[in-house]
C-alpha positions as CSV (number, residue, x, y, z in Angstrom):
1,M,-19.3,-23.3,-53.6
2,E,-19.2,-24.9,-57.3
3,V,-16.3,-24.7,-59.9
4,L,-16.1,-25.7,-63.6
5,R,-13.1,-25.4,-65.4
6,I,-13.1,-25.4,-69.4
7,M,-9.6,-27.5,-70.2
8,P,-7.3,-26.0,-73.2
9,P,-7.2,-28.8,-75.9
10,G,-5.0,-31.5,-75.4
11,E,-4.6,-31.1,-71.6
12,D,-5.4,-33.7,-68.7
13,A,-8.5,-32.8,-67.5
14,E,-8.0,-35.2,-64.5
15,K,-4.6,-33.9,-63.3
16,D,-5.5,-31.0,-63.7
17,L,-8.4,-31.5,-61.4
18,K,-6.3,-33.0,-59.0
19,R,-3.6,-30.0,-58.7
20,V,-6.8,-27.7,-58.5
21,V,-8.2,-29.3,-55.4
22,G,-4.8,-30.1,-53.8
23,D,-3.5,-26.1,-54.5
24,L,-7.3,-25.1,-53.0
25,L,-6.6,-27.2,-49.8
26,T,-3.4,-26.1,-49.1
27,N,-4.0,-22.5,-49.4
28,L,-7.2,-22.9,-47.5
29,M,-6.4,-25.2,-44.8
30,P,-2.3,-25.5,-45.0
31,K,-1.6,-26.7,-41.5
32,R,-4.4,-29.8,-42.5
33,K,-3.6,-33.1,-43.9
34,W,-5.6,-34.0,-46.5
35,R,-6.1,-37.1,-49.3
36,L,-7.6,-37.5,-52.9
37,L,-9.6,-40.5,-53.3
38,K,-11.4,-42.4,-55.8
39,D,-15.2,-41.8,-56.1
40,E,-18.1,-42.2,-58.0
41,F,-20.5,-38.4,-58.8
42,P,-23.3,-38.2,-61.3
43,F,-22.7,-37.5,-64.7
44,T,-18.7,-37.5,-64.3
45,N,-16.0,-40.0,-64.7
46,P,-13.5,-40.0,-63.6
47,S,-14.7,-38.6,-59.7
48,I,-12.7,-37.9,-57.0
49,Q,-13.0,-37.0,-53.2
50,A,-11.1,-34.9,-51.1
51,E,-11.0,-35.2,-47.8
52,V,-9.4,-33.3,-44.8
53,M,-8.0,-34.6,-41.0
54,D,-9.8,-33.4,-38.3
55,D,-8.3,-32.8,-34.8
56,D,-9.2,-36.4,-33.4
57,G,-7.5,-38.2,-36.6
58,R,-11.0,-38.5,-38.6
59,Y,-10.5,-37.9,-42.4
60,L,-14.0,-35.6,-43.4
61,E,-15.2,-35.6,-46.9
62,V,-15.3,-31.9,-47.8
63,L,-15.1,-31.4,-51.5
64,G,-15.7,-33.8,-54.5
65,G,-15.3,-33.4,-58.5
66,G,-14.4,-35.5,-61.7
67,V,-14.2,-34.9,-65.3
68,L,-17.6,-34.2,-66.9
69,L,-18.9,-36.7,-69.2
70,P,-18.7,-35.0,-73.4
71,S,-22.7,-35.9,-73.3
72,I,-23.2,-33.4,-70.5
73,V,-20.5,-30.8,-72.2
74,S,-21.7,-31.4,-75.8
75,S,-25.0,-29.7,-75.5
76,A,-23.5,-26.4,-74.3
77,M,-20.5,-26.9,-76.6
78,P,-20.2,-29.0,-79.9
79,P,-18.1,-30.2,-80.0
80,P,-16.9,-30.7,-76.2
81,P,-14.1,-29.2,-74.6
82,A,-12.6,-31.3,-71.6
83,A,-13.9,-30.1,-68.7
84,A,-13.6,-30.6,-64.7
85,G,-15.6,-29.8,-62.1
86,G,-16.3,-29.4,-58.6
87,A,-18.6,-28.9,-55.4
88,A,-17.8,-28.3,-52.0
89,A,-20.0,-29.4,-49.2
90,G,-20.4,-33.3,-49.7
91,A,-20.1,-36.1,-52.5
92,A,-24.1,-35.1,-53.1
93,G,-22.9,-31.7,-54.2
94,A,-20.4,-32.7,-57.1
95,T,-24.1,-32.9,-59.1
96,A,-24.1,-29.0,-59.1
97,A,-21.0,-29.1,-60.7
98,A,-22.5,-30.7,-64.0
99,N,-25.5,-28.5,-63.7
100,P,-28.0,-31.2,-64.6
101,P,-31.1,-31.4,-62.5
102,S,-31.3,-35.0,-61.4
103,V,-34.3,-37.2,-60.6
104,W,-33.4,-40.0,-57.7
105,A,-34.8,-42.8,-57.5
106,L,-34.4,-46.3,-56.7
107,G,-33.6,-48.4,-59.8
108,K,-36.1,-50.5,-59.2
109,H,-38.9,-48.2,-58.9
110,E,-37.9,-46.5,-62.6
111,E,-40.8,-48.3,-64.8
112,G,-43.2,-47.4,-62.5
113,L,-42.5,-43.7,-61.7
114,L,-42.1,-43.5,-66.1
115,T,-45.8,-45.1,-66.2
116,L,-46.8,-42.7,-63.4
117,L,-45.7,-39.6,-65.0
118,R,-46.7,-40.3,-68.3
119,G,-50.0,-41.7,-67.1
120,G,-51.8,-38.6,-68.8
121,G,-53.6,-37.4,-65.2
122,G,-53.5,-33.8,-64.3
123,P,-54.8,-30.3,-64.9
124,L,-52.4,-30.0,-68.1
125,P,-50.3,-33.1,-68.8
126,A,-47.3,-32.5,-70.2
127,A,-46.6,-32.6,-74.2
128,E,-43.0,-34.6,-73.9
129,I,-41.1,-36.4,-71.2
130,N,-38.0,-37.1,-72.0
131,I,-34.9,-39.3,-69.8
132,T,-31.6,-37.2,-70.8
133,D,-29.4,-39.1,-68.6
134,K,-29.0,-42.1,-66.4
135,F,-26.4,-42.6,-63.8
136,Y,-25.7,-45.6,-61.3
137,N,-22.9,-45.0,-58.4
138,N,-22.1,-48.0,-57.2
139,R,-20.4,-47.4,-54.5
140,L,-23.6,-45.6,-52.8
141,N,-26.0,-48.5,-54.6
142,K,-28.1,-45.2,-56.1
143,Y,-29.7,-44.6,-59.6
144,S,-30.6,-41.9,-60.9
145,I,-32.1,-40.3,-63.8
146,T,-32.8,-36.7,-65.5
147,L,-36.4,-35.9,-67.0
148,R,-37.3,-33.2,-68.6
149,F,-40.6,-31.9,-69.0
150,L,-42.1,-29.6,-71.9
151,F,-45.5,-28.2,-71.5
152,K,-47.8,-26.7,-73.8
153,P,-51.2,-24.3,-73.5
154,P,-53.8,-26.1,-74.9
155,P,-55.9,-24.3,-78.0
156,S,-58.3,-22.6,-75.6
157,V,-55.6,-20.8,-73.4
158,S,-53.8,-18.1,-74.7
159,D,-53.0,-16.2,-71.5
160,P,-49.4,-16.4,-70.4
161,A,-51.0,-16.0,-66.8
162,V,-53.9,-19.0,-67.1
163,F,-50.8,-21.0,-68.6
164,S,-48.5,-20.7,-65.9
165,N,-51.1,-21.4,-63.0
166,L,-52.1,-24.7,-64.9
167,T,-48.1,-25.9,-65.1
168,Q,-48.4,-24.7,-61.6
169,Q,-51.1,-27.2,-61.1
170,Q,-49.8,-30.1,-63.0
171,M,-46.9,-30.0,-60.9
172,Q,-48.4,-29.7,-57.8
173,F,-50.3,-32.6,-59.1
174,L,-47.6,-35.0,-60.3
175,S,-45.5,-33.8,-56.7
176,T,-48.3,-35.4,-55.0
177,A,-49.0,-38.4,-57.2
178,V,-45.0,-39.2,-56.8
179,C,-44.8,-39.0,-53.2
180,E,-48.1,-41.1,-52.5
181,T,-46.6,-43.9,-54.5
182,F,-42.7,-43.9,-53.8
183,P,-40.7,-42.9,-50.6
184,T,-39.4,-39.4,-52.5
185,E,-39.1,-35.8,-51.2
186,V,-40.1,-33.7,-54.5
187,T,-38.4,-30.3,-56.2
188,W,-39.1,-28.4,-59.2
189,V,-36.7,-26.1,-61.7
190,V,-38.9,-24.5,-64.0
191,W,-38.0,-22.2,-66.9
192,E,-40.4,-20.8,-69.7
193,E,-42.0,-23.9,-70.6
194,E,-40.0,-26.4,-69.5
195,A,-39.4,-28.3,-65.8
196,I,-37.0,-30.5,-64.2
197,L,-38.3,-32.7,-61.5
198,L,-36.1,-33.4,-58.6
199,L,-36.7,-36.6,-56.3
200,Q,-34.3,-37.5,-53.3
201,P,-35.7,-40.8,-51.7
202,T,-36.2,-40.5,-48.7
203,A,-36.1,-44.5,-47.6
204,Y,-33.0,-46.7,-48.9
205,T,-32.3,-50.1,-48.4
206,Q,-29.8,-51.5,-46.1
207,A,-27.1,-51.6,-48.5
208,E,-27.9,-48.1,-50.1
209,Q,-27.5,-46.7,-46.2
210,H,-24.1,-47.9,-46.4
């Protein structure tokens, strides 16, 4: 479940977010104690997480949210209004509130990752590869970047089906190359001539696991 709320001019987005989350928890779990804690999520500042007390007295995280960065909102609604978003099902779900796909990788791999992706190999090298955002999560010691790929058909290709097939082949080529080089799982999000590559690390340092 994801929620995105655009604030009227002059209203406090953080205060409204906490009110909405509190009302949601109170109505869905009226007999449970809950609390809101400061957190860090991609593309939001400030960020909060909501925790609910379980039967054994432990607090479990059930929802995350935050005030979206102006750089995220401005791409869709210039000038950017204040906006707050949240997502259920854990801390990582808050990314969905901002709706920009991410490439997750350790910070030390960024240069090598970009070199690999921009190397020009494969059946249809991307016409453009741009970094559109970066985020470092201090709490989890995770680093993420968002990359957008733009594919264009070569002069010899006029059939959209052939172009689509070449694009799929290129994405598979890049997926294999990345997975063989970095400890990641790969997912693609595609629309028209653009594609977003999402990488989720499968191995972390000891610090990152805590």
